[in-house]
C-alpha positions as CSV (number, residue, x, y, z in Angstrom):
1,M,-32.9,-26.5,20.7
2,S,-30.5,-23.7,20.1
3,N,-31.7,-20.1,19.6
4,S,-28.5,-19.1,17.7
5,L,-29.0,-17.8,14.2
6,Q,-27.7,-19.9,11.3
7,K,-25.4,-17.7,9.3
8,T,-24.6,-18.4,5.7
9,P,-20.8,-18.7,5.4
10,V,-19.2,-15.9,3.4
11,R,-17.4,-17.1,0.3
12,L,-13.8,-16.0,0.8
13,L,-11.7,-14.8,-2.1
14,T,-8.3,-16.2,-3.1
15,I,-5.3,-14.1,-4.1
16,P,-5.8,-15.0,-7.8
17,E,-9.4,-14.0,-7.6
18,V,-8.5,-10.6,-6.0
19,K,-5.8,-10.0,-8.6
20,D,-8.3,-10.6,-11.4
21,I,-10.9,-8.4,-9.8
22,L,-8.4,-5.5,-9.3
23,R,-6.3,-6.2,-12.4
24,V,-3.0,-6.2,-10.5
25,S,-0.4,-8.9,-10.0
26,E,-0.4,-11.5,-7.3
27,K,2.8,-10.0,-6.0
28,T,1.0,-6.7,-5.4
29,V,-1.9,-8.4,-3.6
30,R,0.6,-10.3,-1.4
31,R,2.5,-7.1,-0.7
32,W,-0.7,-5.4,0.5
33,I,-1.4,-8.3,2.8
34,A,2.1,-8.3,4.2
35,K,2.0,-4.6,4.9
36,G,-1.4,-5.0,6.7
37,E,-3.2,-2.8,4.1
38,L,-5.5,-5.6,3.0
39,P,-6.9,-7.8,5.8
40,A,-6.6,-11.5,5.1
41,A,-6.7,-14.8,6.9
42,K,-4.1,-17.6,6.3
43,L,-5.9,-20.9,6.2
44,G,-3.5,-23.7,5.9
45,N,-0.9,-22.4,3.4
46,Q,-3.3,-20.2,1.5
47,W,-4.6,-16.6,2.0
48,R,-8.3,-15.8,2.0
49,I,-9.8,-12.3,1.8
50,R,-13.4,-11.4,2.8
51,P,-15.3,-9.5,0.0
52,R,-16.3,-6.9,2.5
53,D,-12.6,-6.3,3.3
54,L,-11.7,-5.9,-0.4
55,D,-14.6,-3.5,-0.8
56,D,-13.3,-1.4,2.1
57,F,-9.8,-1.6,0.8
58,V,-10.8,-0.1,-2.6
59,R,-13.2,2.4,-1.0
60,D,-10.4,3.8,1.2
61,R,-8.4,4.4,-1.9
62,L,-11.0,6.3,-3.9
63,V,-9.9,9.7,-5.0
64,R,-12.5,12.3,-4.0
């Protein structure tokens, strides 16, 4: 028996989902990824974004 914890996989967001959440274009989301501003993983030929990374991305841009 293994003592490792079973983690529930995080549901990753697609570029169209991120653009809908932030109300920007797909081109803008892709530009943020290309510039390294929004962390993303390329799985096959599609990009995926962790919800935590999207939250951090937005939080870092809040005007205080």
